N, CA, C and O of each residue as an XYZ file, in Angstrom:
296
protein
N     -22.967    -27.794    -71.296
C     -23.000    -27.301    -69.686
C     -23.867    -26.703    -69.809
O     -24.395    -26.366    -70.868
N     -24.270    -26.386    -68.431
C     -25.595    -26.258    -67.553
C     -25.145    -24.353    -67.446
O     -24.031    -24.063    -67.009
N     -25.788    -23.608    -67.734
C     -26.220    -22.221    -67.651
C     -25.943    -21.896    -66.149
O     -26.309    -22.627    -65.229
N     -25.207    -20.633    -65.982
C     -24.667    -20.219    -64.798
C     -26.143    -19.405    -64.231
O     -26.390    -18.530    -65.060
N     -27.061    -19.398    -63.256
C     -28.003    -18.903    -63.089
C     -27.410    -17.559    -62.233
O     -26.590    -17.763    -61.337
N     -27.832    -16.252    -62.527
C     -27.508    -15.393    -61.950
C     -27.848    -15.191    -60.307
O     -28.967    -15.645    -60.066
N     -27.307    -14.735    -59.336
C     -27.334    -14.977    -57.694
C     -28.232    -13.745    -57.406
O     -27.938    -12.551    -57.464
N     -29.513    -14.402    -57.049
C     -30.705    -13.343    -56.745
C     -29.902    -12.581    -55.453
O     -30.307    -11.425    -55.329
N     -28.948    -12.923    -54.545
C     -28.983    -11.517    -53.977
C     -27.648    -10.569    -54.618
O     -26.860     -9.902    -53.946
N     -27.658    -10.692    -55.743
C     -26.757     -9.354    -56.607
C     -28.141     -9.258    -57.086
O     -28.275     -8.138    -56.592
N     -29.286     -9.474    -57.626
C     -30.556     -8.365    -58.565
C     -30.975     -7.123    -57.436
O     -31.343     -7.333    -56.280
N     -30.862     -6.157    -57.905
C     -31.223     -4.722    -57.124
C     -32.545     -4.549    -57.940
O     -32.789     -5.123    -59.001
N     -33.252     -3.787    -57.372
C     -34.547     -2.948    -57.757
C     -34.105     -1.862    -58.283
O     -33.036     -1.302    -58.037
N     -34.987     -1.527    -59.073
C     -35.067     -0.583    -60.413
C     -35.275      0.767    -59.153
O     -36.144      0.788    -58.280
N     -34.191      1.823    -59.398
C     -34.382      2.974    -58.603
C     -36.143      3.402    -59.285
O     -36.631      3.001    -60.341
N     -36.877      4.479    -58.071
C     -38.098      4.725    -58.248
C     -38.144      5.860    -59.936
O     -39.007      5.896    -60.812
N     -36.909      6.593    -59.815
C     -36.576      7.693    -60.695
C     -36.609      6.839    -62.537
O     -37.055      7.123    -63.648
N     -35.776      5.621    -61.840
C     -35.333      5.020    -63.022
C     -36.806      4.388    -63.963
O     -37.149      4.285    -65.141
N     -37.318      4.095    -62.690
C     -38.609      3.079    -63.147
C     -39.905      4.349    -64.050
O     -40.749      4.085    -64.907
N     -39.547      5.748    -63.369
C     -40.868      6.500    -63.851
C     -40.424      6.693    -65.322
O     -41.316      6.793    -66.165
N     -39.380      6.743    -65.634
C     -38.627      7.177    -66.825
C     -39.050      5.837    -67.890
O     -39.743      5.877    -68.906
N     -38.389      4.710    -67.277
C     -39.229      3.505    -68.038
C     -41.117      3.224    -68.469
O     -41.691      2.532    -69.309
N     -41.530      4.078    -67.494
C     -43.122      3.513    -67.395
C     -43.117      4.658    -69.081
O     -43.730      4.219    -70.054
N     -42.527      5.769    -69.166
C     -42.841      6.946    -70.157
C     -42.434      6.195    -72.010
O     -42.813      6.505    -73.140
N     -41.567      5.203    -71.496
C     -41.074      4.802    -72.985
C     -42.315      3.331    -73.512
O     -42.952      2.618    -72.737
N     -42.312      3.290    -74.691
C     -43.369      2.147    -75.348
C     -42.333      0.694    -75.281
O     -41.120      0.587    -75.102
N     -43.252     -0.178    -75.478
C     -42.502     -1.358    -75.306
C     -41.213     -1.334    -76.524
O     -40.076     -1.741    -76.288
N     -41.592     -0.861    -77.640
C     -40.344     -0.776    -78.678
C     -39.183     -0.270    -78.328
O     -38.060     -0.593    -78.717
N     -39.720      1.081    -77.072
C     -38.404      2.058    -76.859
C     -37.724      1.058    -75.942
O     -36.536      0.747    -76.034
N     -38.539      0.606    -75.095
C     -37.872     -0.468    -74.164
C     -36.963     -1.645    -74.591
O     -35.985     -2.017    -73.943
N     -37.363     -2.155    -75.676
C     -36.811     -3.167    -76.412
C     -35.540     -2.437    -76.899
O     -34.512     -3.039    -76.591
N     -35.374     -1.399    -77.518
C     -34.461     -0.719    -78.161
C     -33.109     -0.801    -77.311
O     -32.012     -1.282    -77.597
N     -33.695     -0.004    -75.885
C     -32.888      0.457    -74.560
C     -32.223     -0.914    -74.668
O     -30.996     -0.982    -74.746
N     -32.896     -1.878    -74.673
C     -32.237     -3.601    -73.878
C     -31.088     -3.852    -74.905
O     -29.954     -4.114    -74.502
N     -31.450     -3.752    -76.519
C     -30.567     -4.033    -77.674
C     -29.178     -3.000    -77.707
O     -28.040     -3.462    -77.800
N     -29.433     -1.719    -77.627
C     -28.381     -0.932    -77.393
C     -27.432     -1.882    -75.998
O     -26.411     -2.551    -76.161
N     -27.975     -1.709    -75.053
C     -27.273     -2.074    -73.599
C     -26.455     -3.371    -74.312
O     -25.233     -3.422    -74.178
N     -27.045     -4.237    -74.944
C     -26.264     -5.683    -75.224
C     -25.524     -5.198    -76.291
O     -24.813     -6.157    -76.590
N     -25.194     -4.044    -77.246
C     -24.409     -3.964    -78.011
C     -23.268     -3.410    -77.393
O     -22.163     -3.841    -77.721
N     -23.401     -2.246    -76.288
C     -22.319     -1.828    -75.508
C     -21.666     -2.896    -75.033
O     -20.493     -3.042    -75.378
N     -22.277     -3.844    -74.162
C     -21.599     -4.751    -73.378
C     -20.629     -5.851    -74.632
O     -19.473     -6.221    -74.423
N     -21.260     -6.127    -75.609
C     -20.532     -6.949    -76.361
C     -19.047     -6.330    -76.906
O     -17.972     -6.930    -76.913
N     -19.314     -4.976    -77.349
C     -18.517     -4.408    -77.163
C     -17.026     -3.801    -76.232
O     -15.946     -3.316    -76.569
N     -17.545     -4.071    -75.202
C     -16.648     -3.621    -74.131
C     -16.300     -5.278    -74.049
O     -15.525     -5.421    -74.995
N     -16.412     -6.152    -73.628
C     -16.135     -7.432    -73.488
C     -14.872     -7.718    -74.725
O     -13.711     -8.105    -74.589
N     -15.680     -7.335    -75.986
C     -14.529     -7.592    -77.141
C     -13.033     -6.565    -76.644
O     -11.994     -6.881    -76.064
N     -13.308     -5.849    -76.940
C     -12.249     -4.522    -76.470
C     -11.139     -5.152    -74.808
O     -10.071     -4.683    -74.416
N     -11.652     -5.879    -74.432
C     -11.057     -6.285    -72.933
C     -10.444     -7.429    -73.284
O      -9.408     -7.752    -72.703
N     -11.092     -8.372    -74.482
C     -10.828     -9.867    -74.645
C      -9.418     -9.038    -75.502
O      -8.328     -9.096    -74.933
N      -9.500     -8.406    -76.651
C      -8.306     -7.843    -77.673
C      -7.278     -7.325    -76.496
O      -6.246     -7.992    -76.425
N      -7.374     -6.477    -75.766
C      -6.668     -6.348    -74.927
C      -5.687     -7.373    -74.096
O      -4.483     -7.401    -73.841
N      -6.917     -8.267    -73.782
C      -6.085     -9.657    -72.889
C      -5.164    -10.573    -74.215
O      -4.314    -11.462    -74.257
N      -5.533    -10.170    -74.679
C      -5.415    -11.380    -75.776
C      -5.046    -11.279    -77.346
O      -5.577    -11.978    -78.208
N      -4.090    -10.338    -77.576
C      -3.858    -10.007    -79.313
C      -3.535    -10.722    -79.821
O      -3.402    -10.421    -81.008
N      -3.148    -12.165    -79.461
C      -2.747    -13.142    -80.546
C      -4.424    -13.797    -81.172
O      -4.550    -14.243    -82.313
N      -5.231    -13.746    -80.462
C      -6.632    -14.459    -80.810
C      -6.958    -13.947    -81.951
O      -6.619    -12.784    -82.173
N      -7.717    -14.716    -82.977
C      -8.063    -14.194    -84.423
C      -9.910    -14.158    -83.995
O     -10.453    -14.735    -83.053
N     -10.466    -13.392    -84.914
C     -11.871    -12.764    -84.619
C     -12.812    -14.155    -84.216
O     -13.909    -13.911    -83.712
N     -12.427    -15.630    -84.418
C     -13.032    -16.328    -84.033
C     -13.299    -16.738    -82.782
O     -14.356    -16.878    -82.166
N     -11.907    -16.946    -82.442
C     -11.718    -17.120    -80.958
C     -12.393    -15.915    -80.080
O     -13.183    -16.237    -79.193
N     -12.058    -14.337    -80.341
C     -12.724    -13.779    -79.483
C     -14.498    -13.602    -79.749
O     -15.257    -13.077    -78.934
N     -14.801    -14.028    -80.738
C     -16.589    -14.177    -80.911
C     -16.434    -15.457    -80.213
O     -16.573    -15.034    -79.066
N     -16.246    -16.723    -80.078
C     -16.352    -17.699    -79.409
C     -16.560    -17.292    -77.541
O     -17.397    -17.626    -76.703
N     -15.559    -16.587    -77.513
C     -15.181    -16.188    -76.046
C     -16.052    -14.891    -75.635
O     -16.067    -14.489    -74.471
N     -16.777    -14.265    -76.672
C     -18.025    -13.253    -76.149
C     -19.510    -13.898    -75.971
O     -20.405    -13.596    -75.182
N     -19.464    -14.662    -76.752
C     -20.762    -15.505    -76.581
C     -20.393    -16.452    -75.576
O     -21.150    -16.408    -74.605
N     -19.482    -17.286    -75.497
C     -19.674    -18.073    -73.688
C     -19.759    -17.108    -72.492
O     -20.269    -17.456    -71.428
N     -19.152    -15.676    -72.738
C     -19.719    -14.664    -71.316
C     -20.730    -14.165    -71.370
O     -21.184    -13.525    -70.422
N     -21.507    -14.366    -72.783
C     -22.793    -13.415    -72.592
C     -23.810    -14.479    -72.404
O     -25.013    -14.272    -72.245
N     -23.221    -15.642    -72.435
C     -24.135    -16.595    -72.477
C     -24.366    -17.500    -70.912
O     -25.030    -18.532    -70.811
N     -23.691    -16.859    -69.870
C     -23.629    -17.423    -68.831
C     -22.892    -18.872    -68.322
O     -22.948    -19.423    -67.222
N     -22.363    -19.164    -69.246
C     -21.428    -20.559    -69.341
C     -20.377    -20.227    -67.870
O     -19.882    -19.202    -67.401
N     -20.371    -21.583    -67.509
C     -19.531    -21.842    -66.704
C     -17.840    -21.607    -67.213
O     -17.465    -21.932    -68.339
N     -17.087    -21.098    -66.358
C     -15.679    -21.115    -66.684
C     -15.189    -22.500    -67.018
O     -14.009    -22.682    -67.318
């Protein structure tokens, strides 16, 4: 299945204050921020799926999380 590409009309510019803070961070600190955000997103999706589908096993939940995080089309 082809990946769904983000809509360029939905991409927002970084706020000047946020950009200023990011410029003070090292590459490793910025990477850590990305990984932390990714972990948070995964936990939010997992919580949502377990609420919607309490009958799903861990494998089903993990597969759906991966599908959503990889932008695969429904």
